[in-house]
C-alpha positions in Angstrom: -0.5 0.0 -0.3 1.5 3.1 -1.1 1.7 6.7 1.6 0.6 8.6 -1.3 -2.5 6.8 -2.4 -3.9 7.1 1.2 -3.0 10.7 1.6 -4.6 11.7 -1.9 -8.0 9.7 -0.9 -7.4 11.7 2.2 -7.7 15.1 1.1 -10.3 14.0 -1.7 -12.8 12.4 1.3 -11.6 15.8 3.0 -12.5 17.3 0.2 -15.8 15.8 -0.7 -16.7 16.0 2.9 -17.3 19.8 2.7 -19.1 20.1 -0.6 -21.8 17.0 0.4 -21.9 18.7 4.2 -24.6 21.1 3.5 -26.8 19.1 1.1 -27.8 16.8 3.7 -28.1 19.4 6.5 -30.8 20.3 4.1 -31.8 16.9 3.5 -31.8 14.4 7.1 -34.1 18.1 7.7 -36.7 16.6 5.9 -37.2 13.7 7.9 -38.1 15.2 10.9 -41.5 15.6 9.5 -43.6 12.2 10.7 -45.8 10.9 7.2 -49.6 11.1 8.5 -52.3 10.1 6.5 -55.6 11.9 5.8 -54.8 15.3 6.6 -56.8 18.6 5.1 -54.7 19.7 2.3 -52.3 22.5 2.0 -49.5 24.2 0.6 -46.5 22.0 0.6 -44.2 22.6 3.9 -40.3 23.2 3.7 -38.3 20.4 5.6 -37.8 22.1 9.7 -39.5 24.8 8.8 -42.6 24.1 7.9 -45.0 27.0 6.3 -44.4 29.8 8.8 -42.1 30.7 5.5 -45.4 31.3 3.5 -47.2 33.3 6.9 -44.0 35.2 8.7 -46.1 38.2 6.8 -49.3 39.2 7.7 -50.8 36.3 8.3 -54.0 36.4 8.2 -54.4 37.5 4.0 -52.1 34.6 3.7 -54.2 31.8 4.9 -57.3 33.8 3.5 -55.3 33.1 0.0 -54.5 29.2 1.1 -58.3 29.1 1.8 -59.5 30.6 -1.8 -56.8 27.5 -3.1 -57.4 24.4 -0.4 -60.9 25.2 1.1 -61.8 26.3 4.7 -59.6 23.6 6.0 -56.5 23.7 6.1 -53.3 21.9 6.7 -50.2 24.1 7.6 -46.7 23.5 9.1 -45.8 25.9 11.8 -42.0 24.4 12.1 -41.0 22.3 14.6 -37.9 22.3 17.0 -34.6 21.1 16.1 -32.7 19.5 19.1 -29.1 21.5 17.0 -26.7 18.7 18.4 -28.9 16.1 16.9 -29.4 18.1 13.4 -25.6 18.4 13.3 -24.8 14.9 14.1 -26.8 12.8 11.8 -26.2 15.9 8.8 -22.2 15.0 9.7 -22.3 10.9 10.2 -24.8 11.1 6.9 -22.4 12.5 5.0 -20.1 10.5 6.2 -21.3 7.1 5.1 -22.5 8.4 2.4 -19.0 9.6 0.9 -17.6 6.1 2.6 -20.5 3.2 1.6 -22.8 5.6 -0.5 -25.5 4.9 2.1 -27.3 6.8 5.2 -26.4 5.4 8.6 -29.1 7.1 10.6 -32.4 8.3 10.4 -33.7 11.3 12.3 -37.0 9.1 12.7 -34.8 6.7 14.7 -33.2 8.3 17.9 -33.0 5.7 19.6 -30.0 4.2 16.9 -28.7 8.1 16.8 -28.2 8.7 21.1 -26.3 4.6 20.8 -24.1 5.5 18.4 -22.7 8.8 19.5 -23.0 7.2 23.0 -20.2 4.8 21.7 -18.4 7.1 20.3 -18.1 9.3 22.9 -17.2 6.4 25.4 -14.5 5.0 23.2 -13.2 8.9 23.5 -13.8 8.7 27.0 -12.3 5.5 27.0 -9.0 7.1 25.3 -8.0 9.8 27.9 -9.2 8.1 31.2 -6.7 8.2 33.4 -5.6 4.5 33.6 -3.8 2.4 36.3 -1.8 0.1 34.1 0.1 3.2 33.0 1.3 4.2 36.2 2.5 0.2 37.0 3.7 -1.3 34.1 3.8 -4.6 36.2 -0.2 -4.8 36.5 -0.2 -3.1 32.3 -1.7 -6.6 31.2 -4.7 -6.6 33.9 -7.1 -3.9 32.2 -7.6 -3.2 36.2 -10.3 -0.9 35.4 -11.9 -2.3 32.2 -11.3 0.8 30.2 -9.5 -1.8 27.8 -12.8 -4.6 27.4 -15.3 -1.6 26.9 -13.9 0.0 24.1 -12.8 -3.2 22.7 -17.0 -4.0 23.6 -18.1 -0.9 21.7 -16.0 -1.2 18.9 -16.8 -4.2 17.9 -20.6 -3.3 18.3 -20.0 -0.5 15.8 -17.7 -2.8 13.2 -20.6 -4.8 12.4 -22.4 -2.4 10.7 -19.4 -1.8 8.3 -18.8 -5.1 8.4 -21.9 -6.4 6.5 -21.5 -3.1 4.1 -17.9 -4.4 2.9 -18.6 -8.3 2.6 -21.1 -6.9 0.9 -19.5 -4.9 -1.5 -16.6 -7.5 -1.7 -19.2 -10.2 -3.4 -20.1 -7.7 -6.0 -16.8 -6.9 -6.5 -15.9 -11.1 -7.0 -18.9 -11.3 -9.9 -16.8 -8.8 -11.1 -19.1 -5.7 -12.3 -17.4 -3.1 -13.3 -17.9 0.4 -12.2 -16.7 3.6 -13.8 -14.6 5.4 -11.8 -17.3 8.1 -10.8 -19.5 5.5 -9.6 -17.1 4.4 -6.8 -16.9 5.3 -3.1 -14.1 5.9 -0.7 -14.5 1.9 -0.3 -14.5 0.6 -4.1 -11.3 2.6 -4.0 -10.4 0.5 -0.7 -11.1 -2.7 -1.6 -9.3 -1.5 -4.8 -5.9 -0.8 -2.4 -6.3 -4.5 -0.5 -7.2 -3.2 2.8 -8.6 -5.9 5.3 -11.7 -5.4 7.3 -10.2 -4.8 10.2 -8.4 -1.5 8.6 -11.7 -0.5 7.3 -12.8 -0.5 10.6 -10.6 1.3 12.3 -10.7 3.7 9.6 -14.1 4.6 9.3 -14.6 4.6 13.7 -11.3 6.9 13.9 -13.7 9.4 10.9 -16.6 9.2 12.6 -15.3 9.6 16.4 -12.8 12.3 15.0 -15.3 14.0 12.6 -18.2 14.4 14.1 -19.0 15.7 18.2 -16.7 18.0 18.4 -18.0 19.7 15.1 -21.0 19.2 16.6 -20.1 20.8 19.9 -18.6 24.0 18.3 -21.9 24.8 16.2 -23.8 24.1 18.9 -22.6 26.9 21.3 -21.7 29.0 18.1 -25.2 29.3 17.6 -25.7 29.8 21.1 -23.7 32.9 21.2 -25.1 34.0 18.6 -28.9 34.0 19.7 -27.5 35.5 23.1 -25.2 38.4 21.2 -28.4 39.9 18.8 -25.7 42.5 17.8 -23.2 40.6 16.9 -25.7 38.1 15.1 -27.4 40.7 12.8 -23.5 41.8 11.8 -22.4 38.4 10.4 -25.3 38.2 8.6 -25.0 41.5 7.7 -21.8 40.4 6.1 -21.9 36.9 4.5 -25.7 37.9 2.8 -23.6 41.1 1.6 -20.6 39.0 -0.2 -21.4 35.9 0.2 -22.6 33.6 -3.3 -26.0 32.2 -0.9 -26.3 30.0 -4.4 -23.5 28.3 -3.8 -21.7 28.5 -0.6 -20.0 24.9 -1.1 -17.4 26.7 -3.7 -17.2 30.3 -1.7 -14.2 31.4 0.2 -15.8 31.7 3.8 -12.1 31.9 4.7 -12.2 36.0 3.3 -14.9 37.2 6.1 -13.2 38.6 8.7 -16.1 39.2 10.8 -17.9 35.3 10.8 -14.2 34.2 11.0 -13.3 36.0 14.1 -16.4 35.1 15.8 -15.4 31.2 15.1 -12.1 32.1 16.8 -13.8 33.5 19.7 -16.0 30.5 20.0 -13.8 28.4 19.8 -12.0 30.7 22.9 -14.2 30.9 24.5 -15.8 27.4 24.7 -12.9 25.5 24.2 -13.9 22.0 22.7 -11.5 19.7 24.3 -11.3 22.2 27.1 -8.3 19.7 28.3 -6.1 18.5 25.7 -5.1 14.5 24.9 -2.6 14.2 27.4 1.2 14.2 26.4 4.1 12.1 27.7 7.9 13.8 28.1 10.2 11.4 26.5 12.6 12.3 28.2 13.6 14.6 31.5 13.4 18.0 31.1 12.9 21.8 32.4 9.6 23.9 32.2 9.7 27.2 33.7 12.7 26.2 36.2 11.9 22.8 37.0 12.1 19.7 36.5 9.6 17.5 34.3 10.6 13.7 34.8 11.5 11.4 31.9 7.3 9.7 30.5 5.3 12.4 33.3 1.9 12.8 32.0 1.7 16.5 30.8 -2.0 17.7 30.6 -2.7 21.2 29.2 -6.1 22.7 30.3 -6.8 25.0 27.0 -9.7 25.9 29.1 -8.0 28.1 31.9 -5.2 29.9 29.0 -8.4 30.7 27.4 -9.3 33.1 30.5 -6.5 34.3 32.0 -6.9 37.5 32.7 -3.1 38.4 32.6 -3.7 37.2 28.8 -7.4 38.5 27.1 -8.6 41.7 27.9 -12.6 40.9 30.0 -12.2 36.7 29.0 -15.1 36.0 30.0 -17.3 38.1 27.4 -18.1 36.8 24.2 -16.0 40.0 21.8 -15.3 38.6 18.9 -14.1 42.1 18.1 -10.4 41.2 20.0 -9.4 38.9 16.4 -10.0 41.5 14.2 -7.0 43.4 13.2 -4.7 40.5 14.8 -1.9 37.9 13.7 -3.5 35.3 16.3 -4.4 31.8 14.6 -5.3 28.6 16.1 -2.9 26.7 13.8 -0.5 25.9 17.5 1.8 28.6 16.5 0.2 31.6 19.5 -0.4 29.8 22.7 -2.6 31.4 24.0 -4.8 30.4 21.7 -4.9 26.5 20.8 -8.0 25.1 20.7 -6.3 22.0 18.4 -3.2 21.7 20.4 0.1 22.6 18.7 3.2 20.7 17.8 3.3 17.4 16.1 0.5 16.2 18.4 -1.7 18.9 17.0 -5.3 17.6 16.2 -4.4 15.9 12.3 -8.3 17.3 11.3 -7.8 21.6 12.0 -8.2 21.7 7.8 -11.7 19.9 7.9 -12.6 20.6 11.0 -12.9 24.6 10.5 -14.2 24.5 7.2 -16.7 22.1 8.3 -18.0 24.5 11.1 -17.2 27.4 8.7 -20.2 25.4 6.2 -22.5 24.6 8.5 -22.7 28.2 10.4 -22.9 30.1 7.1 -25.7 27.4 5.9 -27.7 28.2 8.9 -27.2 32.2 9.1 -27.7 33.1 5.5 -30.6 30.4 4.6 -32.6 30.8 8.3 -33.8 32.7 11.2 -34.0 31.2 14.7 -36.4 31.6 17.1 -36.3 29.3 20.7 -39.4 27.9 21.6 -42.3 28.7 23.5 -41.3 32.9 22.8 -38.3 32.4 25.6 -35.8 35.9 25.7 -32.4 34.4 24.4 -30.2 37.4 25.6 -31.6 34.7 29.3 -30.6 31.6 27.2 -29.0 29.0 29.5 -25.3 29.0 28.8 -24.2 26.6 31.2 -21.0 24.0 30.3 -20.6 20.6 30.8 -17.4 19.8 31.7 -16.3 16.3 29.4 -14.2 15.0 26.9 -16.0 17.9 24.8 -17.2 21.1 26.7 -20.6 20.6 25.7 -23.9 23.0 26.3 -24.9 21.2 29.9 -28.8 21.9 28.0 -28.6 20.9 24.5 -29.9 23.8 22.1 -33.3 23.8 21.1 -34.5 26.3 18.1 -37.6 27.0 15.6 -36.1 27.4 12.4 -37.7 29.7 9.8 -36.4 30.2 6.1 -35.8 33.8 5.2 -36.4 35.2 2.2 
């Protein structure tokens, strides 16, 4: 297997993922509506928002016009409360699964399956960063005293069952000498052509699902919550994107050129670092830091949240203020140590380019395409922003919104 092949294929996967994400964001949204037979007639609803966009201005006149067309009894769908984390998670999983296997893995109607998949991915990630007694006492290294290895293997095996059936089916098709044109082949076809084993494919898929979903879901939810809570910031971002963005083809737009929009993304990652404490490092040899000795094999934990809220580094650190990044060269590429949401050095997050572009595309699509509101007329200024510590820094109370299609 050549390294050049894998690198090219991975870059192709990343590009295709970014292109497909907004399409699946719209597609999976359709699943939120349950098909009910024998409803009164009415105009066809949009995904998520129903008929709200048709009723936003002069609803009494719009309803009268509908009555003239459909009769005195009309069926309208006036939006649905959507859990943002579920919508984004399903979008990302189905985008990846279609690129990899040309099929959806999740259905928004089947909430239990989505929750179970997310639970297994998070559990494996959590086990990987949980302090393990066996790491500190090599003499009991093979005993797995806390059961972390056993638990991770259990979840890995359950996730592998999904992909193994697909790989087995595709291998059977290949055995029948079914010839596909290059444009018909997906990522799995390319892996099989290059003699990847089923075990290798399972590992790759689980790693892509783990690294490519939860961090983007969490960052998107925090950004949307801050936009809701800070109306003036939201207006500035929307005005910038609407003025300069090709809204008909967001996937091909260079979202990195929008100064204020990207300042908001940086401020989200500073104020709510997705991974509050970086995955632990290990000192390969004794070294000195700030005149103190760090012994060989010591585990080093970097508290990104503390760095991002240090008043010695950041002015007014507990306020969401994107303007702090305007005219600043500070970036999250690992060279500015006061701002390292993706880590730094040789062990920094390898998915940084894909993760940031996915976050940009997801947010831009939702900002220019929809108006957002909280259910039950709740005041956005009073939105609960309590954090829940974990492998990722999640919002304790998941964000729920009602979307209305913008004209």
